[in-house]
Structures are given as C-alpha cells and as structure tokens.
N, C-alpha and C positions, 0 to 999 in steps of 0.2 A: 929598081923599078918601083913605081908607085901605081897601085891599082885603086881606082875610084869606082864606087857602085852607087846607083841611085843619085846621079849627079844632076843638079840643076845649075842655073847661072849663079845661084847664091851659095850652094853648099853640096856636099856629098854626105849621104847617111853613113856610108862606110868608107874608110880609107885604110888600105893595107900597105905597109912598107917594112921591109926587113923582118918579116914574121910577127909584126906588131899590128894590131887592129885598133883603129881609132873610130869610135862611134860619135855621131853628132849628138847633141843633147836630146834626151828623150823625155817626153811628158806623157801623161796618161789622162784618160777620160774618167769622169765621175765627179760626184759632188764633195766627197770627203778626201782627206789626206790618204786614208787607208785605200779607198777605191783607186785613186790616182796613182798611188805607189804600186799597187798590184798590177794595174794596167801598164804602167811604165816599165816595170820589171819583165812583164810578159813580152813587150815590144823588144826589150834588150835581149831576151832569150832568143827570139826569132832572128834578130839581126846577127847575133853571135853565131847561131847555127848556120845562117846563110854564108857568113864569112869563114866558117871552118873552125869554130871554137865553141866554148860554153862558159857557164858561170864559174866553173872550177879553174878557169885560166885567166880570170880578170886580174890585172896588175894594179889598176888604180880606178877609183870612183870619186867623182866630184859631185856633190849633191847640193843643190840650191833649194831652199825652202822659202816660200813667200813670208813665212812667219816662224821664228825659231820656237814659238810655243807648241809647234807641231812636231818637234823633234822626237819625242817619245813615241808618238803615233806612227811616224814614218819608220823608226827603228823597229817597232814591233813587227812590221812587215818585212823589212830588210833582213833582220836577224833570222827569220824563218826561211829566207830565200838563199842566203849565202851558204854554200856547203861547209860543213864543219871542217876546220883545218885549212880553209882556202880564203880566209878573209883578205881582201885586197888593202893596199894602202888607201886611205880614205880621208876626205875633207868634207865638211858640211858647213854651210853658211847661209845667211839670209840675204835674199836679193829680190828686187822687183822683177818679176818674170814677164814674158812677152805679152801675156793677156791676163786680165784681172782675175779670171776664173781658175788660173793655174796655181797650184799649191806646192808642186814639187817638180824638179827637173834633175835628171841624172845624166852625167857624162862619163863614159867608160872607155878605158884603154885596156886591151887584153892581148895575150899571146895566142898565136895560132896553136891549135892542137897538133902535137907531133904526128906525123904519118904512121899508121899502124902497119 
C-alpha cells in the first residue's frame, strides 16, 4: 500500500511505502543560507513527525544549493541538527532552484519509527 499526504495534482508532500517515508523537496524562508536552512529543517521535522518518524531515522538526504560557495554555511546548521551517530547517507550539489531567492532545498527519505 502507498499512502500519500498533502497531495495536489502536482505532488505529495509525504509518501509512505513499506515503512519508508519520502518527503518532497523542502525549502525555507529567509534571506541567508543559515535562515533558509534552519527553516527548511524545521519543516522537515514537522513533516517527519506527522508521518511517524524523526531526524534520527533519516536514511538519505539530498541537498541542492544554489551556489556551492554556501556549502560551509549550510553545513554549520546541518551539523548541529543531525543527531550524533545518526548521520544519513547524503549528497550535496549545486542546482538552479525553482525561484531565484531560494538558496537551499533538501529532499529526505526516512524510516518509520518502530511502534513502541
């Protein structure tokens, strides 16, 4: 079974299949890479919680930056957000994002938290 949440004609924000959660690309508000990254990660936290998971269960992250010169600034936020010992498989590259004001977009795949 495939479960889709927050679905429009274009995409779903959350898709769950076989205990794996797929989030659509998340962007954040703000003028700086730091602000956008913090907001983006906050949105990811909220979607993961809604789907039944958390940042400790992230399997993979794909990060797009509008400019690789912002790599260290984004990593400063990312490194403080990922729980110690739970770093996911990750890729980061440069891409032209959907709007010129966007500096970072993050795509997450995570596992559902086991039932307690």
